[in-house]
N, C-alpha and C positions, 0 to 999 in steps of 0.2 A: 678460276678461283674469285669466289667473292671476297668484298673488304673484310668483312667480320672474322671471315674463317683466317685470312691472311694476318691477322691481328692474333687470335687464337693461338697461332703457329709462332708470333713471337713474344706473346706476353705468357701464354700458357693458360688453359682454359680455368684454372683454380685461383687466380690472381683477385681477385671479387672484381675484376674490371670484366665485364660481358664485351663491351665493345667499346670504341673510339674512335670521332671522327673529327678530321678538320677542314672547315670550310673557308677557302679563299678564290677570289676571283671567279666564281661560278663553277668552282670545281670543289666535289668532296674526293676525300682520300683518307684510309686508313691512317688513325694515328700510330707511331712505332713504339708507344707506351703511355702509361696513366699519367700524361703532363696536361695539365689544366690551363698552361698559357699558350696561348695561340701564336704567339711570335710576333714577331715586327710589322709584319706585312698589314696594310692598312684594311679594314673592312673583314679581316679573319678572324673565324669564332673556332671553338671545338664542343662538340657534345660528348659526354662521357656519361656509360650507361652501366649502373654497377649492380652487382649482385648483394642485397641486403644480409640473406642468409649469411654469408662469407664475411668472419672477423675482419679480414683483411681490407674490405672496403671501408671499412670505420678509420683504418691507415691511411687510406687513400685521400678520404675526406680531409682528415688534419693539413693535407698540403695546399688545401684550397685556400690561398689569401684572400681575406675580405669574407670569407662565408658568415654571415651573422648565426649568433650561439642558436637561436630559434630555429633557424633552418637545419643547423647540423642536428640540433635534437629531433626534430621530424625522421630525419634518416635512421636515427638509431630507437628512438621510442614508438615507431611504428604505428602512428595514429590512424586510426579508420574515418575519421570524420573529415569530409570533403568541405574544404576551404582553398581559399587565394590570399595571401599575405605580403606584404612588401616591407622593405626595411633595410637602411643602410646600402642605396642603391642594387639591392636585390629584390628578387618576387621568387617567392617561394610557397609552396602548400603540399595537398593530396587533391590528387584527381580520380573520379571512378576509373576502372578499366574493367577487363573481358580475360578471365584467366583462362588457360588454353591447354589442351593435352598434347601427345605427342605429334597427332596428326593436324594439329592446327584448329581443332573444333572448339569452340566457347566451350567452358566447364563451369562458369558461376562468375560471379562479382570477385574484383579484383580491387589492389590499390596501387597508385604510382606515386611514388614520392618526387617533386622535383624541385629544383633552384636553378635560377638564371639571373645572368646581369648582361652587361652589353655584350659581351665577348665569349661567355661560357653557359652550357645548359649541362646540369647534371640532373640524371634521372637515378632512380634506384627502384628496384623491385623484390617481392621473396619469391613468387611463383612465375613463369612463364606467362607474358601478358601477349594478348591479340594484335593490338593496336600498335604497339613499339614494336612488334616484328614487322607489320604493315610498312611502318615509318622507316625500318631499318632496311627493307627490302626496295624501297624506291630509293633510297642512299647509295645501296648496292648498284642499283640500274643505273646509276647517274643525275639522279637529282639532287640538286644543290640546293642550300636555302639562304635567304640573303642575312639573315640572323636568327640569335637563338629563340626569340618570340615567335619568330614565322615557323620554326620547326615546331615550337609547344603548338601553336595553333592549328598546325596540317594535324599533330599527334591527336589533338581533341576531334577534330572532322573526322580523323578514320575511326575513332571511339562511336562518333554518333552514326556513322555510317553502318558497322557493325551492329548497334542496337536498332537502328531501323530495321536491318536486316533480319533481326530476332523478331522485332515486332511484326514483321510481313510474315514469317513462318509461323508467329503464334496467331496471326490474323487467318493465315490459311486452316490451322488446327480447329480454331473457333467454328470456321463455315463448317468443316466436317462435322464437329459436334452440333451446330445448329440443324444441318442437314437430317442428323441421326434423330435430335430431338422431335424435330415437326415430320417426320415420319412414322409416329405411334411407336415409338422404340420397345422392345421386350423387356428390357432390364432398364431401369431409372435411377437405378443405383450405380450404375458403370457407364456414365455417358462420357468419360475423360473431362469435363468441365474443371474439377477442382486443379487438375496440375497446371492447366492454362492460366486459370486466374492466378493461382500462386506465382507463376512466372511473370505474368504482368505486372502484378503487384512490385515484385521484387526489381525488375528492370526499371519501373517507372520511378521507384524511389530513387534510383540511383541517377536518372536523368534527371528529377526534379533537384536533387542535392547538387548536381552539376550547374544547373540553369540558377540557383541560388548564389552559387560561388560566383560565376560570371556576371550576374546582375550587381552582385554586391563590389565586385572587382570594376566594374565600369561605371556605376552610379553613386558610389560610396563618397562619403563624406571626406574632405580635407586627404588625410594620407592614408585612407584605407582605399581610394582610389587609384588603379594600378595603371601607371602611366607607360610603363612598356610596351604592356600587350593592349593597349586603348585602340589602336589602328585595326587589331583584329577581332575586337570583343562584339561589334555589333552583328557581323556576320554569324560569329559562334554562338550567340543569344539567341539568336533568330532559327539556325538550324537546330540547336536544343530544343526550342518553344515547338518547333515543327513536330521533334520526336515526340514531345509531351503529349502534344493533341494528339496524335496517333494513337498513342497508348492509352490515353483517354476516352477516345472514341473505343477502342477496344475493350477498355474496361467495363465501360457502359454497357454495349454489346452483350460481355460476357454476364452483367448484373440483370440484365432483360431476360438472359437466356435461363440463368440461374432462377428467376421469378415462373418461368414457363415450366421450368423443371417441376419448381416447389407445387406448380396449379395442378400440372399433371398427378403429381404424387397425391396431392390433395383429392383429387379427383376419384384416382383408382382407389384410394382409401374411403370416400363416400361409397363408391360402388360397392365395395366389398362390404362395408358397415348395412348397406341398405338391403342387401342380399342377406345378411345374416338376421337381419332384423325382421324380414319376412318368414325367413324360414322359422325362427324364433315362434313368430306370430301364428303361423301356421300348426306350431306342434303344442301350443299351449293346450286348445281343446281337447285333443285326445290324449295328454297329457294327464289332464283333470280326470278324464273318463277312466283311463288307467288306474291312476290314483285311487280314485273312489272304491272302482271294482277289486281294488288289490286290500282292502282293509279287512283284517281277521275279524269281523265282526257280523251277529246274525241278522240276516234279514236283506240279502246282497242280491238284486234281482239276479235270475237266471243261474242261480248258484248250483242249482240241481238240475238245470235243464241241457239236454245232451246238444241243444244248437244254442247256447249261452254265448259261447265264444266268436259264432257267425253274427250273432245280434248285437253283439259289444261293437266288432268290427266295422258292422254296417253303421253302426252309430257314429263311429269313430270318423271313418270316411265322409259320413255328410257332414259333421260338424267343420272338418278341414275345406270342404266344398264351400261351407256358408262362410267360414272366414276369408277364403280365396275371391269370394263375390263380393264380400263387405269390403274388404282391401282394393280392388277393382272400381268399385262405386265411390270409394274415399278417394280415389285418385294417387294410390301408393304404387300401383301396378300400372305397366301400360296395357 
């Protein structure tokens, strides 16, 4: 039986607390309830994960001693802006995440609210999140973290790993679109490029927001420098920048591919317009002849001749042939 299932049996699935763990001496154990005090053991700390959609989670937050008002507001207000702040010995903020379905597949962008000090890590979410579940599974498997900051850093690493996998999948989709475009596609309006570009743009915005928040926490001036995370921030920033560069390369490929599609569409349009122009040019002379012979006036040639229609037809064919010869002489036809 996993740790979080044991916890659900103890506190109930609708308590507002999704899971809670106590870490001490290199061992992780499920907490028996929504207790935020790690106890007297040296180096012990607790991680509590809340369901922000449950009103009782707000009652649990009221039990957290010393939690800054700004941090408490983040859990209640559901802010979407990605940022990391600190105050009164706490580090708190909002991180990007990936929502998941029941099968564990990413469904889109999500948000994780967090607050931590030296002995407590509190996280909260509205919808099921992928990276948090990855961290829970590691803890259930026996992995223990030395501090709340180490656990949060690992959670961010899981998020970056998941985003990089998404970029890899989008890169494969982009390669498929590229092969389709470069083999003279039949339908240029349905290459599948637009959904790939849209997904790349969405997820890169999330990565860039996370990079900005981490950079401000690492290189911030004065009180904006996040000391509790300073040990892990350089590696996290490097990982996020790698993901951002990968996304930038994919976006550049997608942009060039979009320009290639536009070029193919333009060329196809030009060919169609050229064909229509040639056809119109060839039809102008017989149209003039037919219009002239169709006038209801006296003196129309061949008006009373039994071979008049044949003669006019020969004239039309001759004029079309002459126009065709002229177009070829002018280089407008191959």
